[in-house]
C-alpha positions as CSV (number, residue, x, y, z in Angstrom):
1,M,71.1,10.6,45.9
2,A,72.6,10.6,42.4
3,V,69.2,10.4,40.9
4,A,67.9,13.2,43.2
5,S,70.8,15.3,42.2
6,F,70.0,14.8,38.5
7,L,66.3,15.5,39.2
8,L,67.0,18.8,41.0
9,G,69.6,20.0,38.5
10,L,67.4,19.5,35.5
11,P,64.5,21.8,36.3
12,G,67.0,24.1,38.0
13,L,68.0,25.3,34.5
14,L,64.6,26.9,34.1
15,V,63.4,27.8,37.6
16,L,64.8,28.4,41.1
17,N,68.4,28.2,39.8
18,L,69.8,29.7,43.0
19,V,68.2,27.0,45.2
20,L,68.2,23.9,43.0
21,G,71.8,24.3,41.7
22,P,73.6,24.2,45.0
23,A,71.3,21.4,46.2
24,A,72.1,19.3,43.1
25,I,75.8,19.9,43.6
26,V,75.7,18.9,47.3
27,L,73.7,15.7,46.6
28,A,76.0,14.7,43.8
29,L,79.1,15.2,45.9
30,V,77.5,13.2,48.8
31,A,76.6,10.4,46.4
32,L,80.1,10.3,44.9
33,A,81.6,10.3,48.4
34,R,79.4,7.3,49.4
35,G,80.5,5.4,46.4
36,T,77.3,5.2,44.5
37,K,76.9,2.7,41.6
38,R,75.3,5.5,39.5
39,R,78.4,7.5,39.1
40,A,77.4,8.8,35.7
41,R,74.1,10.1,37.0
42,A,75.9,11.8,39.9
43,Y,78.4,13.5,37.6
44,L,75.5,14.6,35.4
45,G,73.7,16.1,38.5
46,L,77.0,17.8,39.4
47,A,77.3,19.3,35.9
48,L,73.7,20.4,35.8
49,G,74.0,22.0,39.3
50,A,77.1,23.9,38.0
51,A,75.2,24.9,34.9
52,D,72.4,26.3,37.1
53,L,74.8,28.6,38.8
54,V,76.3,29.6,35.5
55,V,72.9,30.6,34.2
56,V,72.2,32.7,37.3
57,I,75.5,34.5,36.9
58,A,75.1,35.0,33.2
59,L,71.6,36.5,33.6
60,T,72.7,38.7,36.4
61,I,75.6,40.1,34.4
62,A,73.4,40.5,31.3
63,N,70.8,42.4,33.1
64,H,73.3,44.6,35.0
65,G,72.2,43.3,38.4
66,V,69.5,41.1,40.0
67,I,66.2,41.3,38.1
68,W,63.9,40.0,40.9
69,Q,61.4,42.4,42.4
70,F,59.6,41.8,45.6
71,S,57.1,44.7,45.5
């Protein structure tokens, strides 16, 4: 799960930040709770997931709201 967290957090910096960020955080926390041997990878996935959410918040603030259009 630590590797999955890392692999979801990395592309989350570019696409689908709102989905991949929380998924990476949850997987990292589960991996750490289970006592994974790949603790560094789990912490990296946790950091990338948090960075995904920071990117979403920063872009939302910079554009004065949500920039998605569904029409």
